[in-house]
C-alpha positions as CSV (number, residue, x, y, z in Angstrom):
1,M,18.2,-70.5,-4.3
2,T,17.7,-71.5,-0.5
3,L,14.7,-72.6,1.1
4,Q,13.9,-69.4,2.6
5,D,14.2,-67.6,-0.7
6,L,11.9,-70.2,-2.1
7,Q,9.4,-69.6,0.6
8,G,9.7,-65.9,0.2
9,K,8.6,-66.3,-3.5
10,I,5.8,-68.6,-2.7
11,K,4.6,-66.0,-0.2
12,S,5.0,-63.0,-2.6
13,A,2.7,-64.9,-5.3
14,S,0.2,-66.0,-2.4
15,D,-0.2,-62.5,-1.2
16,K,-1.0,-61.4,-4.6
17,M,-3.6,-64.2,-5.3
18,R,-5.4,-63.4,-2.1
19,A,-6.2,-59.9,-3.4
20,D,-7.8,-61.3,-6.6
21,D,-11.7,-61.8,-6.3
22,N,-11.6,-65.2,-7.6
23,T,-8.8,-66.3,-5.3
24,K,-9.5,-64.7,-2.0
25,N,-10.2,-68.2,-0.7
26,A,-7.3,-69.8,0.7
27,L,-8.4,-73.3,-1.0
28,R,-8.9,-71.4,-4.4
29,Y,-5.6,-69.6,-4.4
30,L,-3.6,-72.7,-3.4
31,E,-5.3,-74.7,-6.4
32,Q,-4.3,-72.0,-8.8
33,L,-0.7,-71.8,-7.5
34,T,-0.3,-75.6,-7.4
35,W,-1.2,-75.9,-11.0
36,L,1.0,-73.3,-12.1
37,L,3.9,-74.5,-10.0
38,F,3.4,-77.8,-11.4
39,L,3.8,-76.8,-15.2
40,K,6.6,-74.7,-14.5
41,Q,8.3,-77.7,-12.8
42,W,7.1,-80.2,-15.3
43,E,8.8,-78.5,-17.9
44,A,12.2,-78.9,-16.0
45,V,11.5,-82.5,-15.7
46,E,11.0,-82.7,-19.3
47,D,14.1,-80.7,-20.0
48,E,16.0,-83.2,-18.1
49,R,14.7,-86.2,-19.8
50,E,15.3,-84.7,-23.2
51,M,18.9,-84.2,-22.2
52,V,19.2,-87.7,-20.9
53,A,17.7,-89.1,-24.2
54,Q,20.3,-87.2,-26.3
55,V,23.3,-88.4,-24.4
56,D,21.8,-91.8,-25.3
57,N,21.3,-90.8,-28.9
58,K,17.4,-91.3,-28.6
59,S,14.6,-89.0,-28.8
60,Y,12.1,-87.9,-26.2
61,K,8.5,-86.7,-27.0
62,R,7.3,-84.4,-24.8
63,I,3.9,-84.5,-23.4
64,I,3.2,-80.9,-22.9
65,D,4.9,-79.1,-26.0
66,G,4.6,-76.4,-28.5
67,E,2.5,-73.3,-27.6
68,F,1.4,-75.3,-24.4
69,R,4.8,-75.5,-22.8
70,W,5.4,-73.2,-19.8
71,S,8.2,-71.2,-21.4
72,A,6.3,-70.8,-24.5
73,W,3.1,-69.5,-23.1
74,T,4.4,-67.5,-20.2
75,Q,6.9,-65.6,-22.2
76,S,4.2,-64.5,-24.8
77,K,3.0,-60.8,-24.5
78,R,-0.7,-61.9,-23.6
79,T,-2.0,-60.1,-20.4
80,G,-5.1,-59.0,-19.0
81,D,-8.4,-60.7,-20.5
82,E,-6.5,-61.9,-23.3
83,L,-4.3,-64.1,-20.9
84,I,-7.2,-65.5,-19.1
85,G,-9.2,-66.1,-22.2
86,W,-6.2,-68.1,-23.5
87,I,-5.9,-70.2,-20.5
88,T,-9.4,-71.0,-19.9
89,G,-10.3,-71.4,-23.8
90,K,-6.8,-73.4,-25.1
91,L,-4.6,-74.1,-22.4
92,L,-6.7,-75.9,-19.7
93,P,-8.8,-77.8,-22.7
94,H,-5.3,-79.1,-24.0
95,L,-4.3,-80.3,-20.6
96,R,-7.7,-82.1,-20.0
97,G,-7.2,-83.7,-23.3
98,L,-3.9,-85.2,-23.1
99,A,-3.6,-89.0,-24.0
100,G,-1.1,-91.3,-25.3
101,S,0.9,-92.6,-22.3
102,P,0.1,-93.1,-18.6
103,Q,1.9,-89.7,-17.5
104,A,-0.3,-87.9,-20.3
105,E,-3.5,-89.4,-19.1
106,Q,-2.6,-88.9,-15.5
107,I,-2.1,-85.2,-16.3
108,A,-5.4,-85.0,-18.0
109,R,-7.2,-86.6,-15.0
110,L,-5.7,-84.0,-12.6
111,F,-6.7,-81.0,-14.6
112,E,-10.0,-82.2,-15.2
113,S,-10.7,-80.9,-11.7
114,V,-8.8,-77.6,-12.4
115,N,-11.5,-74.6,-12.5
116,T,-9.7,-71.9,-10.7
117,V,-8.2,-69.0,-12.6
118,M,-7.7,-65.5,-11.3
119,K,-10.0,-62.6,-12.2
120,S,-7.5,-60.1,-13.2
121,G,-5.2,-61.3,-15.8
122,Y,-2.8,-58.5,-15.0
123,S,-2.2,-59.9,-11.5
124,L,-2.0,-63.5,-12.9
125,A,0.7,-62.1,-15.2
126,E,2.4,-61.0,-12.0
127,V,2.1,-64.1,-10.3
128,V,3.6,-65.9,-13.3
129,G,6.4,-63.8,-13.4
130,I,7.1,-64.8,-9.7
131,V,7.0,-68.3,-10.6
132,N,9.3,-67.9,-13.5
133,T,12.0,-66.9,-11.2
134,I,12.0,-70.0,-9.4
135,D,14.9,-72.2,-11.0
136,F,13.5,-75.8,-10.5
137,H,16.2,-77.5,-12.5
138,A,18.1,-77.3,-9.0
139,V,17.7,-80.6,-7.4
140,E,17.3,-79.3,-3.8
141,N,14.4,-77.3,-4.9
142,H,12.5,-80.5,-5.9
143,H,12.5,-81.6,-2.4
144,A,12.0,-78.2,-1.2
145,M,8.6,-78.2,-2.7
146,S,7.3,-80.8,-0.6
147,V,8.0,-78.5,2.5
148,I,6.4,-75.6,0.7
149,Y,3.4,-77.3,-0.1
150,E,2.8,-78.8,3.6
151,T,3.6,-75.1,4.8
152,L,0.8,-73.9,2.3
153,L,-1.6,-76.5,3.2
154,A,-1.1,-76.1,6.9
155,Q,-2.2,-72.5,6.6
156,T,-5.5,-73.6,5.4
157,A,-6.7,-75.0,8.7
158,D,-9.5,-72.7,8.8
159,A,-10.6,-73.7,5.2
160,G,-11.3,-77.3,6.6
161,W,-8.0,-78.8,7.4
162,S,-7.8,-80.3,10.9
163,G,-5.8,-82.9,12.8
164,E,-3.4,-83.2,9.9
165,F,0.1,-82.2,10.7
166,Y,3.5,-81.9,8.7
167,T,5.9,-84.8,9.3
168,P,9.6,-83.3,9.6
169,R,11.7,-84.9,6.8
170,P,14.2,-86.6,9.4
171,I,11.3,-88.5,11.0
172,V,9.8,-89.5,7.4
173,E,13.6,-90.6,6.5
174,L,13.8,-92.5,9.6
175,M,10.7,-94.4,9.2
176,V,11.3,-95.3,5.7
177,D,14.9,-96.4,6.8
178,L,13.2,-98.6,9.4
179,V,10.6,-100.5,7.1
180,N,13.5,-100.5,4.6
181,P,11.3,-101.1,1.3
182,Q,12.5,-103.2,-1.4
183,L,12.1,-103.2,-5.1
184,G,9.0,-105.5,-5.9
185,E,7.0,-104.6,-2.5
186,T,4.3,-102.3,-2.5
187,V,4.3,-99.3,-0.3
188,Y,1.0,-97.7,1.0
189,D,0.1,-94.3,2.6
190,P,-3.8,-94.4,3.6
191,C,-3.9,-90.5,4.0
192,S,-1.1,-89.6,1.9
193,G,-1.6,-85.7,1.7
194,S,1.3,-84.3,-0.4
195,C,2.9,-87.8,-0.4
196,G,6.0,-87.0,1.5
197,F,6.3,-90.7,2.8
198,L,5.6,-92.1,-0.6
199,I,8.1,-89.9,-2.1
200,T,10.9,-90.8,0.5
201,A,10.0,-94.4,0.1
202,A,10.5,-94.0,-3.9
203,G,14.0,-92.3,-3.1
204,H,14.9,-95.5,-0.9
205,L,13.9,-97.9,-3.9
206,R,15.5,-95.8,-6.7
207,P,19.4,-97.1,-6.3
208,Q,17.8,-100.6,-6.5
209,V,16.5,-99.9,-10.2
210,K,18.9,-101.7,-12.6
211,T,16.7,-102.8,-15.6
212,T,13.8,-101.2,-17.6
213,A,11.5,-103.8,-15.7
214,D,12.8,-102.5,-12.5
215,E,11.9,-99.1,-13.6
216,E,8.3,-100.1,-14.7
217,T,8.1,-101.7,-11.3
218,L,9.1,-98.7,-9.2
219,T,7.1,-96.2,-11.4
220,R,3.8,-97.9,-11.8
221,K,3.4,-100.9,-9.3
222,S,5.2,-99.7,-5.9
223,I,3.6,-96.6,-4.8
224,Y,0.1,-96.6,-3.4
225,G,-1.8,-93.7,-1.7
226,Q,-5.4,-92.8,-0.7
227,E,-6.2,-89.1,0.3
228,A,-9.8,-87.6,0.8
229,G,-9.1,-83.9,0.3
230,D,-9.3,-82.8,-3.1
231,L,-6.5,-80.2,-2.9
232,A,-4.2,-82.3,-1.1
233,F,-4.7,-85.4,-3.6
234,F,-4.2,-82.8,-6.3
235,V,-1.0,-81.7,-4.7
236,G,0.2,-85.2,-3.8
237,T,-0.3,-86.8,-7.1
238,M,1.7,-83.9,-8.9
239,N,4.4,-84.2,-6.5
240,L,4.9,-87.8,-7.1
241,M,4.9,-87.3,-10.8
242,L,7.6,-84.6,-10.3
243,H,9.8,-87.1,-8.3
244,G,9.7,-89.6,-11.4
245,I,6.6,-91.7,-10.3
246,D,5.2,-91.3,-13.8
247,D,2.0,-93.3,-13.1
248,P,1.3,-93.2,-9.2
249,Q,-1.4,-95.3,-8.0
250,T,-3.3,-92.8,-5.8
251,V,-6.8,-92.6,-5.2
252,R,-9.0,-89.7,-4.0
253,R,-11.4,-91.4,-1.2
254,N,-12.1,-91.3,2.3
255,T,-10.0,-94.2,3.5
256,L,-12.5,-94.8,6.7
257,E,-15.3,-95.4,4.7
258,Q,-13.7,-98.9,3.7
259,D,-15.0,-101.7,5.8
260,I,-11.9,-103.5,6.8
261,R,-13.6,-106.8,7.4
262,N,-13.7,-106.7,3.6
263,V,-10.4,-106.1,2.9
264,S,-9.1,-108.9,0.3
265,P,-5.4,-110.1,0.0
266,G,-5.0,-108.5,-3.4
267,E,-5.6,-105.1,-1.7
268,Q,-3.1,-105.8,1.1
269,H,0.3,-104.2,1.0
270,D,4.0,-105.1,2.1
271,I,4.5,-101.9,3.7
272,V,2.4,-98.9,5.3
273,L,3.9,-95.6,5.9
274,T,1.8,-92.9,7.5
275,N,1.0,-90.1,9.8
276,P,-2.8,-90.1,9.9
277,P,-5.0,-87.4,11.2
278,F,-6.0,-87.7,14.9
279,G,-7.8,-86.0,17.4
280,G,-10.8,-85.8,15.1
281,S,-14.0,-87.6,15.5
282,E,-16.0,-89.9,13.0
283,N,-19.6,-90.4,12.8
284,P,-21.3,-94.0,13.9
285,Q,-21.9,-94.8,10.1
286,V,-18.0,-95.0,9.7
287,Q,-17.4,-96.5,12.9
288,Q,-19.4,-99.6,11.8
289,N,-16.3,-100.3,9.2
290,F,-14.4,-101.2,12.2
291,P,-14.2,-104.3,14.8
292,A,-13.6,-102.0,17.4
293,R,-15.8,-98.8,17.2
294,S,-14.5,-95.7,18.4
295,A,-14.8,-92.1,17.4
296,A,-11.2,-91.3,17.3
297,T,-9.8,-91.0,14.0
298,E,-6.2,-92.4,15.2
299,L,-7.8,-95.7,16.3
300,L,-9.8,-96.2,13.1
301,F,-6.7,-95.4,11.0
302,L,-4.7,-98.0,13.2
303,Q,-6.9,-100.6,12.5
304,H,-7.0,-99.8,8.6
305,C,-3.3,-100.2,8.4
306,M,-3.5,-103.4,10.2
307,A,-6.1,-104.6,7.7
308,K,-4.2,-103.4,4.9
309,L,-0.7,-105.4,5.6
310,N,-0.2,-108.7,4.3
311,D,0.9,-111.4,6.6
312,A,4.7,-110.5,6.4
313,G,4.0,-106.7,6.0
314,R,5.8,-103.8,8.1
315,C,4.3,-100.7,9.1
316,A,5.7,-97.4,10.6
317,I,3.0,-95.1,11.9
318,V,2.7,-91.9,14.1
319,V,0.0,-92.2,16.7
320,P,-0.7,-90.2,19.9
321,D,0.4,-91.7,23.1
322,G,-3.1,-92.4,24.3
323,V,-3.1,-95.3,21.9
324,L,-0.6,-96.9,24.2
325,Y,-2.7,-96.4,27.4
326,R,-6.2,-95.5,27.3
327,A,-8.4,-98.0,29.1
328,Q,-11.5,-97.7,26.9
329,R,-12.6,-101.2,25.5
330,A,-12.0,-100.1,22.0
331,Y,-8.4,-99.2,22.8
332,T,-7.7,-102.3,24.9
333,T,-9.3,-104.5,22.2
334,V,-6.7,-103.0,19.7
335,R,-3.7,-103.3,21.8
336,R,-4.8,-107.0,22.3
337,R,-4.9,-107.5,18.5
338,L,-1.5,-105.8,18.0
339,M,0.2,-108.1,20.8
340,T,-1.4,-111.2,19.2
């Protein structure tokens, strides 16, 4: 399946959801589509883990199993009100109650915030049918989903997204290669979005994993992110899990609300990778959290990144060229600190 084929299927599903009373709003249909895609992809991930375990003569206990597996409930004959009732009354409560492992608890936390379900069970069955035609066992489609998520999120600018841009994969890969993360170092993105930088950094670290302890370090102690948007946080955390980061250290918060003068060494990181929102404007209360006060979000994020780096830290960040030449006092102060 090519990327164009995948985009076509996502568009077809989106069009059907936009026609439903419960998912006309862009953010609502994106939430619904995102968790459907996740459940479909997650079964592919668990299929792969089960096969690897069998090769090693081990057993694998699925996190989502039985009637709640994607292939089980989507192949049932439920439709209309029966389908909606089963999802809202059984599936979602089951997912919110998962426990017993970091992965299960992470999925439970994510689905605590899921409350969007289409009004028409017949239309929902059609959308499920479209998602079912996507083969997520193909490795290239795992990577393609990052592009799909970014494309969908970019279309919601009229619903509150502004100043946020998709970073082309070659640029992301170049930035990761330049900072060259090493296993044992922590990687941080203060505005992680769909986690493209963090996923690429994890891929860079993956070949360095040689032992079970290394795997533990990668999946639970290496990848850190913050994101203010609820949908972007939801998408990004799911995306990390689908790329093998079972317990991502991601937090939903407005990064700029942290007073950077109070950042402790324990909160600092070895590497910062990010393309922060710029062109926006922050209120005076938020500006008080920074030594060089400015309404420009790019300058605030740059100061945040400087504060979050440890003494030997490395950073690759996308900023508008105005950061290099603007003469306002805040800009010159930050440039002086960078040079020092």
